[in-house]
PDB file of N, CA, C and O in Angstrom, chain B, residues numbered from 101:
ATOM      1  N   MET B 101       0.827  17.610  12.381  1.00  0.00           N
ATOM      2  CA  MET B 101       0.433  17.304  12.774  1.00  0.00           C
ATOM      3  C   MET B 101      -0.104  16.004  11.080  1.00  0.00           C
ATOM      4  O   MET B 101      -0.311  16.288   9.900  1.00  0.00           O
ATOM      5  N   ASN B 102      -0.130  14.853  11.722  1.00  0.00           N
ATOM      6  CA  ASN B 102      -0.907  13.763  10.713  1.00  0.00           C
ATOM      7  C   ASN B 102      -2.160  13.060  10.842  1.00  0.00           C
ATOM      8  O   ASN B 102      -2.750  12.771  11.883  1.00  0.00           O
ATOM      9  N   ARG B 103      -2.521  12.800   9.532  1.00  0.00           N
ATOM     10  CA  ARG B 103      -3.779  11.417  10.147  1.00  0.00           C
ATOM     11  C   ARG B 103      -4.264  10.945   9.550  1.00  0.00           C
ATOM     12  O   ARG B 103      -4.298  11.182   8.343  1.00  0.00           O
ATOM     13  N   SER B 104      -4.958   9.920  10.216  1.00  0.00           N
ATOM     14  CA  SER B 104      -5.049   8.268   9.179  1.00  0.00           C
ATOM     15  C   SER B 104      -5.736   8.786   8.609  1.00  0.00           C
ATOM     16  O   SER B 104      -6.318   9.783   9.037  1.00  0.00           O
ATOM     17  N   ILE B 105      -6.051   7.920   6.547  1.00  0.00           N
ATOM     18  CA  ILE B 105      -7.324   7.701   6.183  1.00  0.00           C
ATOM     19  C   ILE B 105      -6.722   5.914   6.295  1.00  0.00           C
ATOM     20  O   ILE B 105      -5.564   5.498   6.328  1.00  0.00           O
ATOM     21  N   VAL B 106      -7.796   5.294   6.325  1.00  0.00           N
ATOM     22  CA  VAL B 106      -8.206   3.927   6.060  1.00  0.00           C
ATOM     23  C   VAL B 106      -8.897   3.729   4.954  1.00  0.00           C
ATOM     24  O   VAL B 106     -10.017   4.241   4.953  1.00  0.00           O
ATOM     25  N   LEU B 107      -8.516   3.029   3.827  1.00  0.00           N
ATOM     26  CA  LEU B 107      -9.337   2.958   1.988  1.00  0.00           C
ATOM     27  C   LEU B 107      -9.334   1.659   1.861  1.00  0.00           C
ATOM     28  O   LEU B 107      -8.838   0.612   2.275  1.00  0.00           O
ATOM     29  N   THR B 108     -10.487   2.382   0.728  1.00  0.00           N
ATOM     30  CA  THR B 108     -11.175   0.589   0.091  1.00  0.00           C
ATOM     31  C   THR B 108     -10.781   0.578  -0.795  1.00  0.00           C
ATOM     32  O   THR B 108     -10.978   1.733  -1.173  1.00  0.00           O
ATOM     33  N   ILE B 109     -10.179  -0.026  -1.728  1.00  0.00           N
ATOM     34  CA  ILE B 109     -10.363  -0.472  -3.200  1.00  0.00           C
ATOM     35  C   ILE B 109     -10.821  -0.836  -3.824  1.00  0.00           C
ATOM     36  O   ILE B 109     -10.686  -1.975  -3.378  1.00  0.00           O
ATOM     37  N   ILE B 110     -11.657  -1.041  -5.058  1.00  0.00           N
ATOM     38  CA  ILE B 110     -12.500  -1.880  -5.515  1.00  0.00           C
ATOM     39  C   ILE B 110     -11.676  -0.858  -7.217  1.00  0.00           C
ATOM     40  O   ILE B 110     -11.182   0.256  -7.391  1.00  0.00           O
ATOM     41  N   ALA B 111     -11.982  -2.179  -8.167  1.00  0.00           N
ATOM     42  CA  ALA B 111     -12.030  -1.638 -10.375  1.00  0.00           C
ATOM     43  C   ALA B 111     -11.604  -2.899 -10.752  1.00  0.00           C
ATOM     44  O   ALA B 111     -11.461  -3.869 -10.009  1.00  0.00           O
ATOM     45  N   LYS B 112     -11.462  -2.855 -11.624  1.00  0.00           N
ATOM     46  CA  LYS B 112     -11.736  -4.060 -12.679  1.00  0.00           C
ATOM     47  C   LYS B 112      -9.910  -3.903 -12.831  1.00  0.00           C
ATOM     48  O   LYS B 112      -9.424  -2.802 -13.093  1.00  0.00           O
ATOM     49  N   ASP B 113      -9.332  -4.716 -12.700  1.00  0.00           N
ATOM     50  CA  ASP B 113      -7.289  -5.689 -12.215  1.00  0.00           C
ATOM     51  C   ASP B 113      -6.975  -4.874 -13.738  1.00  0.00           C
ATOM     52  O   ASP B 113      -7.342  -5.034 -14.902  1.00  0.00           O
ATOM     53  N   ALA B 114      -6.267  -4.120 -13.157  1.00  0.00           N
ATOM     54  CA  ALA B 114      -5.577  -3.460 -14.608  1.00  0.00           C
ATOM     55  C   ALA B 114      -4.512  -2.790 -14.266  1.00  0.00           C
ATOM     56  O   ALA B 114      -4.760  -1.737 -13.680  1.00  0.00           O
ATOM     57  N   PRO B 115      -3.403  -3.038 -14.433  1.00  0.00           N
ATOM     58  CA  PRO B 115      -2.255  -2.183 -13.997  1.00  0.00           C
ATOM     59  C   PRO B 115      -2.667  -1.017 -14.124  1.00  0.00           C
ATOM     60  O   PRO B 115      -3.558  -0.607 -14.868  1.00  0.00           O
ATOM     61  N   GLY B 116      -1.543  -0.031 -12.855  1.00  0.00           N
ATOM     62  CA  GLY B 116      -2.289   1.508 -12.638  1.00  0.00           C
ATOM     63  C   GLY B 116      -2.763   1.433 -10.968  1.00  0.00           C
ATOM     64  O   GLY B 116      -2.284   1.873  -9.923  1.00  0.00           O
ATOM     65  N   ILE B 117      -3.557   0.904 -11.207  1.00  0.00           N
ATOM     66  CA  ILE B 117      -4.371   1.369  -9.695  1.00  0.00           C
ATOM     67  C   ILE B 117      -3.291   1.799  -8.715  1.00  0.00           C
ATOM     68  O   ILE B 117      -3.351   2.948  -8.277  1.00  0.00           O
ATOM     69  N   VAL B 118      -2.360   1.030  -8.348  1.00  0.00           N
ATOM     70  CA  VAL B 118      -1.102   1.130  -6.948  1.00  0.00           C
ATOM     71  C   VAL B 118      -1.085   2.777  -7.355  1.00  0.00           C
ATOM     72  O   VAL B 118      -1.184   3.813  -6.697  1.00  0.00           O
ATOM     73  N   ASN B 119      -0.888   2.433  -8.937  1.00  0.00           N
ATOM     74  CA  ASN B 119       0.393   3.666  -8.718  1.00  0.00           C
ATOM     75  C   ASN B 119      -0.657   4.958  -9.199  1.00  0.00           C
ATOM     76  O   ASN B 119      -0.023   6.012  -9.163  1.00  0.00           O
ATOM     77  N   ALA B 120      -1.861   5.129  -9.568  1.00  0.00           N
ATOM     78  CA  ALA B 120      -3.016   6.249  -9.162  1.00  0.00           C
ATOM     79  C   ALA B 120      -3.124   6.364  -7.612  1.00  0.00           C
ATOM     80  O   ALA B 120      -2.514   7.274  -7.049  1.00  0.00           O
ATOM     81  N   VAL B 121      -3.628   5.771  -7.134  1.00  0.00           N
ATOM     82  CA  VAL B 121      -3.357   5.445  -5.321  1.00  0.00           C
ATOM     83  C   VAL B 121      -2.728   6.221  -5.176  1.00  0.00           C
ATOM     84  O   VAL B 121      -3.036   7.409  -5.080  1.00  0.00           O
ATOM     85  N   SER B 122      -1.145   5.501  -5.097  1.00  0.00           N
ATOM     86  CA  SER B 122       0.310   6.478  -4.498  1.00  0.00           C
ATOM     87  C   SER B 122       0.768   7.659  -5.119  1.00  0.00           C
ATOM     88  O   SER B 122       1.641   8.305  -4.540  1.00  0.00           O
ATOM     89  N   LYS B 123       0.168   8.185  -6.579  1.00  0.00           N
ATOM     90  CA  LYS B 123       0.665   9.220  -6.813  1.00  0.00           C
ATOM     91  C   LYS B 123      -0.473  10.174  -5.612  1.00  0.00           C
ATOM     92  O   LYS B 123      -0.130  10.857  -4.647  1.00  0.00           O
ATOM     93  N   VAL B 124      -1.450   9.972  -5.976  1.00  0.00           N
ATOM     94  CA  VAL B 124      -2.346  11.502  -5.359  1.00  0.00           C
ATOM     95  C   VAL B 124      -2.281  11.072  -3.430  1.00  0.00           C
ATOM     96  O   VAL B 124      -3.183  11.520  -2.723  1.00  0.00           O
ATOM     97  N   LEU B 125      -1.466  10.447  -2.970  1.00  0.00           N
ATOM     98  CA  LEU B 125      -1.720  10.184  -1.992  1.00  0.00           C
ATOM     99  C   LEU B 125      -0.019  11.341  -1.376  1.00  0.00           C
ATOM    100  O   LEU B 125       0.257  11.979  -0.359  1.00  0.00           O
ATOM    101  N   PHE B 126       0.929  10.944  -3.155  1.00  0.00           N
ATOM    102  CA  PHE B 126       2.484  10.986  -2.369  1.00  0.00           C
ATOM    103  C   PHE B 126       2.058  12.867  -2.465  1.00  0.00           C
ATOM    104  O   PHE B 126       2.440  13.609  -1.561  1.00  0.00           O
ATOM    105  N   ASP B 127       0.922  13.635  -4.153  1.00  0.00           N
ATOM    106  CA  ASP B 127       0.790  14.379  -4.063  1.00  0.00           C
ATOM    107  C   ASP B 127       0.178  15.100  -2.741  1.00  0.00           C
ATOM    108  O   ASP B 127       0.264  16.322  -2.610  1.00  0.00           O
ATOM    109  N   HIS B 128      -0.261  14.514  -2.053  1.00  0.00           N
ATOM    110  CA  HIS B 128      -0.857  15.457  -1.010  1.00  0.00           C
ATOM    111  C   HIS B 128      -0.216  14.926   0.773  1.00  0.00           C
ATOM    112  O   HIS B 128      -0.682  14.603   1.866  1.00  0.00           O
ATOM    113  N   GLY B 129       1.387  15.160  -0.036  1.00  0.00           N
ATOM    114  CA  GLY B 129       2.475  14.976   1.199  1.00  0.00           C
ATOM    115  C   GLY B 129       2.106  13.712   1.985  1.00  0.00           C
ATOM    116  O   GLY B 129       2.418  13.780   3.173  1.00  0.00           O
ATOM    117  N   GLY B 130       1.471  12.494   1.570  1.00  0.00           N
ATOM    118  CA  GLY B 130       1.045  11.728   2.019  1.00  0.00           C
ATOM    119  C   GLY B 130       1.811  10.192   1.924  1.00  0.00           C
ATOM    120  O   GLY B 130       2.735  10.146   1.112  1.00  0.00           O
ATOM    121  N   GLY B 131       1.609   9.350   2.429  1.00  0.00           N
ATOM    122  CA  GLY B 131       2.613   7.643   3.238  1.00  0.00           C
ATOM    123  C   GLY B 131       1.657   6.715   2.938  1.00  0.00           C
ATOM    124  O   GLY B 131       0.514   7.140   3.110  1.00  0.00           O
ATOM    125  N   TRP B 132       1.762   5.276   2.438  1.00  0.00           N
ATOM    126  CA  TRP B 132       1.418   3.939   1.951  1.00  0.00           C
ATOM    127  C   TRP B 132       1.835   3.733   3.483  1.00  0.00           C
ATOM    128  O   TRP B 132       2.985   3.341   3.682  1.00  0.00           O
ATOM    129  N   THR B 133       1.357   3.865   4.114  1.00  0.00           N
ATOM    130  CA  THR B 133       1.308   2.500   5.675  1.00  0.00           C
ATOM    131  C   THR B 133       1.479   1.584   5.808  1.00  0.00           C
ATOM    132  O   THR B 133       2.584   1.189   6.179  1.00  0.00           O
ATOM    133  N   GLN B 134       0.139   0.524   5.497  1.00  0.00           N
ATOM    134  CA  GLN B 134      -0.055  -0.921   6.028  1.00  0.00           C
ATOM    135  C   GLN B 134      -0.644  -1.831   4.249  1.00  0.00           C
ATOM    136  O   GLN B 134      -0.125  -1.207   3.323  1.00  0.00           O
ATOM    137  N   SER B 135      -1.253  -2.667   3.882  1.00  0.00           N
ATOM    138  CA  SER B 135      -1.640  -2.388   2.886  1.00  0.00           C
ATOM    139  C   SER B 135      -2.629  -4.429   2.274  1.00  0.00           C
ATOM    140  O   SER B 135      -2.195  -5.450   2.807  1.00  0.00           O
ATOM    141  N   SER B 136      -3.715  -4.518   1.305  1.00  0.00           N
ATOM    142  CA  SER B 136      -3.442  -4.983   1.392  1.00  0.00           C
ATOM    143  C   SER B 136      -4.006  -5.885   0.190  1.00  0.00           C
ATOM    144  O   SER B 136      -4.477  -6.643   1.038  1.00  0.00           O
ATOM    145  N   MET B 137      -4.227  -6.237  -0.515  1.00  0.00           N
ATOM    146  CA  MET B 137      -4.255  -5.985  -1.817  1.00  0.00           C
ATOM    147  C   MET B 137      -4.461  -8.020  -2.186  1.00  0.00           C
ATOM    148  O   MET B 137      -3.850  -8.979  -1.714  1.00  0.00           O
ATOM    149  N   SER B 138      -5.677  -7.931  -3.291  1.00  0.00           N
ATOM    150  CA  SER B 138      -6.220  -9.437  -3.607  1.00  0.00           C
ATOM    151  C   SER B 138      -6.387  -9.356  -5.207  1.00  0.00           C
ATOM    152  O   SER B 138      -6.659  -8.222  -5.600  1.00  0.00           O
ATOM    153  N   SER B 139      -6.320  -9.950  -5.806  1.00  0.00           N
ATOM    154  CA  SER B 139      -7.802 -10.282  -7.368  1.00  0.00           C
ATOM    155  C   SER B 139      -8.624 -11.529  -6.719  1.00  0.00           C
ATOM    156  O   SER B 139      -8.577 -12.549  -6.030  1.00  0.00           O
ATOM    157  N   LEU B 140      -9.431 -10.615  -7.505  1.00  0.00           N
ATOM    158  CA  LEU B 140     -10.518 -11.659  -7.415  1.00  0.00           C
ATOM    159  C   LEU B 140     -11.473 -11.433  -7.814  1.00  0.00           C
ATOM    160  O   LEU B 140     -12.145 -10.603  -7.201  1.00  0.00           O
ATOM    161  N   ALA B 141     -12.196 -12.240  -9.421  1.00  0.00           N
ATOM    162  CA  ALA B 141     -12.520 -12.619  -9.881  1.00  0.00           C
ATOM    163  C   ALA B 141     -12.251 -11.087 -10.928  1.00  0.00           C
ATOM    164  O   ALA B 141     -12.948 -10.102 -11.171  1.00  0.00           O
ATOM    165  N   GLY B 142     -10.788 -11.563 -11.367  1.00  0.00           N
ATOM    166  CA  GLY B 142     -10.700 -10.125 -12.536  1.00  0.00           C
ATOM    167  C   GLY B 142     -11.420  -9.006 -11.745  1.00  0.00           C
ATOM    168  O   GLY B 142     -11.903  -7.916 -12.052  1.00  0.00           O
ATOM    169  N   GLN B 143     -11.326  -9.547 -10.877  1.00  0.00           N
ATOM    170  CA  GLN B 143     -11.438  -7.392  -9.529  1.00  0.00           C
ATOM    171  C   GLN B 143      -9.969  -7.580  -8.729  1.00  0.00           C
ATOM    172  O   GLN B 143      -9.355  -8.373  -8.015  1.00  0.00           O
ATOM    173  N   PHE B 144      -9.836  -5.967  -9.526  1.00  0.00           N
ATOM    174  CA  PHE B 144      -9.043  -5.714  -8.456  1.00  0.00           C
ATOM    175  C   PHE B 144      -9.490  -5.261  -6.608  1.00  0.00           C
ATOM    176  O   PHE B 144     -10.163  -4.230  -6.644  1.00  0.00           O
ATOM    177  N   ALA B 145      -9.288  -5.750  -5.142  1.00  0.00           N
ATOM    178  CA  ALA B 145      -9.920  -5.298  -4.201  1.00  0.00           C
ATOM    179  C   ALA B 145      -8.280  -4.938  -2.754  1.00  0.00           C
ATOM    180  O   ALA B 145      -7.434  -5.538  -2.090  1.00  0.00           O
ATOM    181  N   GLY B 146      -8.668  -3.912  -2.978  1.00  0.00           N
ATOM    182  CA  GLY B 146      -7.781  -3.351  -1.715  1.00  0.00           C
ATOM    183  C   GLY B 146      -8.259  -2.320  -0.938  1.00  0.00           C
ATOM    184  O   GLY B 146      -9.140  -1.479  -1.115  1.00  0.00           O
ATOM    185  N   ILE B 147      -7.250  -2.634   0.246  1.00  0.00           N
ATOM    186  CA  ILE B 147      -7.898  -2.090   1.755  1.00  0.00           C
ATOM    187  C   ILE B 147      -5.690  -1.819   1.861  1.00  0.00           C
ATOM    188  O   ILE B 147      -4.617  -2.400   1.692  1.00  0.00           O
ATOM    189  N   LEU B 148      -6.560  -0.014   2.411  1.00  0.00           N
ATOM    190  CA  LEU B 148      -4.860   0.373   2.445  1.00  0.00           C
ATOM    191  C   LEU B 148      -5.036   1.323   4.102  1.00  0.00           C
ATOM    192  O   LEU B 148      -6.026   1.719   4.717  1.00  0.00           O
ATOM    193  N   LEU B 149      -3.731   1.394   4.336  1.00  0.00           N
ATOM    194  CA  LEU B 149      -4.463   2.733   5.990  1.00  0.00           C
ATOM    195  C   LEU B 149      -2.653   4.214   5.096  1.00  0.00           C
ATOM    196  O   LEU B 149      -1.455   4.193   4.813  1.00  0.00           O
ATOM    197  N   ALA B 150      -3.505   4.858   5.104  1.00  0.00           N
ATOM    198  CA  ALA B 150      -2.120   5.460   4.463  1.00  0.00           C
ATOM    199  C   ALA B 150      -2.069   6.997   5.369  1.00  0.00           C
ATOM    200  O   ALA B 150      -3.227   7.352   5.589  1.00  0.00           O
ATOM    201  N   SER B 151      -1.133   7.897   5.891  1.00  0.00           N
ATOM    202  CA  SER B 151      -1.029   9.074   7.182  1.00  0.00           C
ATOM    203  C   SER B 151      -1.048  10.165   6.028  1.00  0.00           C
ATOM    204  O   SER B 151      -0.089  10.192   5.256  1.00  0.00           O
ATOM    205  N   VAL B 152      -1.848  10.855   5.910  1.00  0.00           N
ATOM    206  CA  VAL B 152      -1.028  11.974   5.306  1.00  0.00           C
ATOM    207  C   VAL B 152      -1.464  13.633   6.287  1.00  0.00           C
ATOM    208  O   VAL B 152      -2.428  13.710   7.048  1.00  0.00           O
ATOM    209  N   PRO B 153      -0.382  14.918   5.970  1.00  0.00           N
ATOM    210  CA  PRO B 153      -0.480  15.933   6.654  1.00  0.00           C
ATOM    211  C   PRO B 153      -2.530  17.057   7.710  1.00  0.00           C
ATOM    212  O   PRO B 153      -3.205  18.066   7.505  1.00  0.00           O
ATOM    213  N   ALA B 154      -2.509  16.224   8.409  1.00  0.00           N
ATOM    214  CA  ALA B 154      -4.075  16.632   8.753  1.00  0.00           C
ATOM    215  C   ALA B 154      -4.688  17.575   8.168  1.00  0.00           C
ATOM    216  O   ALA B 154      -5.833  17.883   8.497  1.00  0.00           O
ATOM    217  N   ALA B 155      -3.759  18.428   6.824  1.00  0.00           N
ATOM    218  CA  ALA B 155      -4.307  20.733   6.373  1.00  0.00           C
ATOM    219  C   ALA B 155      -4.372  19.058   5.291  1.00  0.00           C
ATOM    220  O   ALA B 155      -4.914  18.190   5.976  1.00  0.00           O
ATOM    221  N   SER B 156      -4.199  18.829   4.699  1.00  0.00           N
ATOM    222  CA  SER B 156      -3.829  17.687   3.713  1.00  0.00           C
ATOM    223  C   SER B 156      -5.452  17.186   3.105  1.00  0.00           C
ATOM    224  O   SER B 156      -6.081  17.533   2.105  1.00  0.00           O
ATOM    225  N   ALA B 157      -5.834  15.986   4.488  1.00  0.00           N
ATOM    226  CA  ALA B 157      -6.373  15.322   4.525  1.00  0.00           C
ATOM    227  C   ALA B 157      -7.697  15.294   3.883  1.00  0.00           C
ATOM    228  O   ALA B 157      -7.861  14.169   3.412  1.00  0.00           O
ATOM    229  N   GLN B 158      -8.919  16.211   3.619  1.00  0.00           N
ATOM    230  CA  GLN B 158     -10.192  16.447   2.971  1.00  0.00           C
ATOM    231  C   GLN B 158      -9.664  16.551   1.809  1.00  0.00           C
ATOM    232  O   GLN B 158     -10.184  15.863   0.931  1.00  0.00           O
ATOM    233  N   ALA B 159      -8.523  17.395   1.444  1.00  0.00           N
ATOM    234  CA  ALA B 159      -7.811  17.175   0.356  1.00  0.00           C
ATOM    235  C   ALA B 159      -7.862  16.224  -0.830  1.00  0.00           C
ATOM    236  O   ALA B 159      -8.438  16.196  -1.918  1.00  0.00           O
ATOM    237  N   CYS B 160      -6.938  15.390  -0.094  1.00  0.00           N
ATOM    238  CA  CYS B 160      -7.027  13.931  -0.454  1.00  0.00           C
ATOM    239  C   CYS B 160      -8.094  12.692  -0.692  1.00  0.00           C
ATOM    240  O   CYS B 160      -7.995  11.744  -1.470  1.00  0.00           O
ATOM    241  N   VAL B 161      -8.880  12.937   0.005  1.00  0.00           N
ATOM    242  CA  VAL B 161      -9.942  12.174   0.412  1.00  0.00           C
ATOM    243  C   VAL B 161     -10.691  12.841  -1.158  1.00  0.00           C
ATOM    244  O   VAL B 161     -10.550  12.194  -2.196  1.00  0.00           O
ATOM    245  N   GLU B 162     -11.394  14.046  -1.154  1.00  0.00           N
ATOM    246  CA  GLU B 162     -11.564  14.257  -2.489  1.00  0.00           C
ATOM    247  C   GLU B 162     -11.366  13.442  -4.045  1.00  0.00           C
ATOM    248  O   GLU B 162     -12.029  12.750  -4.817  1.00  0.00           O
ATOM    249  N   ALA B 163      -9.442  14.267  -3.877  1.00  0.00           N
ATOM    250  CA  ALA B 163      -8.440  13.523  -4.950  1.00  0.00           C
ATOM    251  C   ALA B 163      -8.723  12.241  -4.975  1.00  0.00           C
ATOM    252  O   ALA B 163      -8.586  11.816  -6.122  1.00  0.00           O
ATOM    253  N   LEU B 164      -9.070  11.397  -4.199  1.00  0.00           N
ATOM    254  CA  LEU B 164      -8.885   9.928  -4.234  1.00  0.00           C
ATOM    255  C   LEU B 164     -10.303   9.233  -5.055  1.00  0.00           C
ATOM    256  O   LEU B 164     -10.437   8.471  -6.013  1.00  0.00           O
ATOM    257  N   ASN B 165     -11.173   9.887  -4.193  1.00  0.00           N
ATOM    258  CA  ASN B 165     -12.888  10.024  -4.883  1.00  0.00           C
ATOM    259  C   ASN B 165     -12.718  11.168  -6.379  1.00  0.00           C
ATOM    260  O   ASN B 165     -13.661  11.877  -6.730  1.00  0.00           O
ATOM    261  N   GLY B 166     -11.394  11.161  -7.094  1.00  0.00           N
ATOM    262  CA  GLY B 166     -12.236  11.375  -8.593  1.00  0.00           C
ATOM    263  C   GLY B 166     -11.495  10.928  -9.566  1.00  0.00           C
ATOM    264  O   GLY B 166     -11.530  11.297 -10.740  1.00  0.00           O
ATOM    265  N   LEU B 167     -10.535   9.793  -8.889  1.00  0.00           N
ATOM    266  CA  LEU B 167     -10.435   8.594  -9.416  1.00  0.00           C
ATOM    267  C   LEU B 167     -11.655   7.833 -10.602  1.00  0.00           C
ATOM    268  O   LEU B 167     -11.664   7.307 -11.714  1.00  0.00           O
ATOM    269  N   GLU B 168     -12.435   8.139  -9.679  1.00  0.00           N
ATOM    270  CA  GLU B 168     -13.863   7.032  -9.766  1.00  0.00           C
ATOM    271  C   GLU B 168     -14.103   7.134 -11.661  1.00  0.00           C
ATOM    272  O   GLU B 168     -14.578   6.261 -12.386  1.00  0.00           O
ATOM    273  N   SER B 169     -13.546   8.606 -12.080  1.00  0.00           N
ATOM    274  CA  SER B 169     -13.154   8.553 -13.188  1.00  0.00           C
ATOM    275  C   SER B 169     -12.771   7.845 -13.968  1.00  0.00           C
ATOM    276  O   SER B 169     -13.531   7.313 -14.776  1.00  0.00           O
ATOM    277  N   ASN B 170     -11.652   7.665 -13.950  1.00  0.00           N
ATOM    278  CA  ASN B 170     -10.730   5.577 -13.775  1.00  0.00           C
ATOM    279  C   ASN B 170     -10.751   4.904 -13.953  1.00  0.00           C
ATOM    280  O   ASN B 170     -10.033   4.162 -14.623  1.00  0.00           O
ATOM    281  N   GLY B 171     -12.255   4.739 -13.037  1.00  0.00           N
ATOM    282  CA  GLY B 171     -13.023   2.945 -12.492  1.00  0.00           C
ATOM    283  C   GLY B 171     -12.617   2.744 -11.623  1.00  0.00           C
ATOM    284  O   GLY B 171     -13.097   1.656 -11.305  1.00  0.00           O
ATOM    285  N   ILE B 172     -11.865   3.109 -10.763  1.00  0.00           N
ATOM    286  CA  ILE B 172     -11.566   2.780  -9.565  1.00  0.00           C
ATOM    287  C   ILE B 172     -12.049   3.673  -8.457  1.00  0.00           C
ATOM    288  O   ILE B 172     -11.475   4.732  -8.201  1.00  0.00           O
ATOM    289  N   LYS B 173     -13.210   3.206  -7.734  1.00  0.00           N
ATOM    290  CA  LYS B 173     -14.014   3.089  -6.815  1.00  0.00           C
ATOM    291  C   LYS B 173     -12.872   2.580  -5.842  1.00  0.00           C
ATOM    292  O   LYS B 173     -12.162   1.579  -5.939  1.00  0.00           O
ATOM    293  N   VAL B 174     -12.912   3.606  -4.840  1.00  0.00           N
ATOM    294  CA  VAL B 174     -12.066   4.607  -3.375  1.00  0.00           C
ATOM    295  C   VAL B 174     -13.464   4.901  -2.112  1.00  0.00           C
ATOM    296  O   VAL B 174     -13.972   6.022  -2.142  1.00  0.00           O
ATOM    297  N   ILE B 175     -14.022   3.845  -1.041  1.00  0.00           N
ATOM    298  CA  ILE B 175     -14.104   4.271  -0.210  1.00  0.00           C
ATOM    299  C   ILE B 175     -13.096   5.193   0.772  1.00  0.00           C
ATOM    300  O   ILE B 175     -12.013   4.635   0.595  1.00  0.00           O
ATOM    301  N   ALA B 176     -12.899   6.119   1.558  1.00  0.00           N
ATOM    302  CA  ALA B 176     -11.672   6.665   2.968  1.00  0.00           C
ATOM    303  C   ALA B 176     -13.040   7.317   3.950  1.00  0.00           C
ATOM    304  O   ALA B 176     -14.117   7.903   4.065  1.00  0.00           O
ATOM    305  N   HIS B 177     -11.421   6.331   4.694  1.00  0.00           N
ATOM    306  CA  HIS B 177     -13.245   7.157   6.804  1.00  0.00           C
ATOM    307  C   HIS B 177     -11.418   7.738   6.838  1.00  0.00           C
ATOM    308  O   HIS B 177     -10.432   7.083   6.499  1.00  0.00           O
ATOM    309  N   VAL B 178     -11.466   8.976   7.300  1.00  0.00           N
ATOM    310  CA  VAL B 178     -10.273   9.554   7.979  1.00  0.00           C
ATOM    311  C   VAL B 178     -10.161   9.477   9.960  1.00  0.00           C
ATOM    312  O   VAL B 178     -10.873  10.123  10.728  1.00  0.00           O
ATOM    313  N   GLY B 179      -9.355   8.761  10.242  1.00  0.00           N
ATOM    314  CA  GLY B 179      -9.318   8.518  10.947  1.00  0.00           C
ATOM    315  C   GLY B 179      -8.692  10.235  12.329  1.00  0.00           C
ATOM    316  O   GLY B 179      -7.847  11.117  12.178  1.00  0.00           O
ATOM    317  N   ASP B 180      -9.737   9.894  13.570  1.00  0.00           N
ATOM    318  CA  ASP B 180      -8.522  11.256  14.645  1.00  0.00           C
ATOM    319  C   ASP B 180      -7.003  10.665  14.651  1.00  0.00           C
ATOM    320  O   ASP B 180      -6.113  11.272  15.247  1.00  0.00           O
ATOM    321  N   SER B 181      -6.874  10.025  14.286  1.00  0.00           N
ATOM    322  CA  SER B 181      -5.268   9.814  15.130  1.00  0.00           C
ATOM    323  C   SER B 181      -3.808   9.497  14.381  1.00  0.00           C
ATOM    324  O   SER B 181      -3.888   8.808  13.365  1.00  0.00           O
ATOM    325  N   LEU B 182      -2.674   9.878  14.738  1.00  0.00           N
ATOM    326  CA  LEU B 182      -1.660   8.455  14.205  1.00  0.00           C
ATOM    327  C   LEU B 182      -1.347   7.108  13.409  1.00  0.00           C
ATOM    328  O   LEU B 182      -0.412   6.690  14.093  1.00  0.00           O
ATOM    329  N   PRO B 183      -1.496   6.336  12.587  1.00  0.00           N
ATOM    330  CA  PRO B 183      -1.369   5.597  11.892  1.00  0.00           C
ATOM    331  C   PRO B 183      -0.487   4.844  12.517  1.00  0.00           C
ATOM    332  O   PRO B 183       0.742   4.921  12.522  1.00  0.00           O
ATOM    333  N   GLU B 184      -1.435   3.871  13.216  1.00  0.00           N
ATOM    334  CA  GLU B 184      -0.615   3.162  14.575  1.00  0.00           C
ATOM    335  C   GLU B 184       0.732   2.414  13.800  1.00  0.00           C
ATOM    336  O   GLU B 184       0.506   2.121  12.626  1.00  0.00           O
ATOM    337  N   PRO B 185       2.014   2.092  14.281  1.00  0.00           N
ATOM    338  CA  PRO B 185       3.137   1.589  13.700  1.00  0.00           C
ATOM    339  C   PRO B 185       3.095  -0.213  13.417  1.00  0.00           C
ATOM    340  O   PRO B 185       3.144  -0.912  14.428  1.00  0.00           O
ATOM    341  N   PRO B 186       3.028  -0.740  12.381  1.00  0.00           N
ATOM    342  CA  PRO B 186       2.991  -2.379  12.016  1.00  0.00           C
ATOM    343  C   PRO B 186       4.252  -2.489  12.604  1.00  0.00           C
ATOM    344  O   PRO B 186       5.380  -2.003  12.522  1.00  0.00           O
ATOM    345  N   ASP B 187       3.510  -3.453  13.332  1.00  0.00           N
ATOM    346  CA  ASP B 187       4.622  -4.649  14.187  1.00  0.00           C
ATOM    347  C   ASP B 187       5.714  -5.790  13.722  1.00  0.00           C
ATOM    348  O   ASP B 187       6.318  -6.448  14.570  1.00  0.00           O
TER     349      ASP B 187
END
């Protein structure tokens, strides 16, 4: 069973942010479902919905929080259900 994770991401706008987040999701068996990203005043700002196996959700969140050492601040909220498919 999969769990949804809603992520808010803030970092100094630079190449590699999307790749770093995607790699963490991939490494935990998850995937990127929906997203909205912008560059605002030199900052990358993004919100996204991911889906990960329930068994690896907590480890995934911990790894995403570890991105802060690279200057990428992630706030993650694990949901109780599968993500809804986009329209």
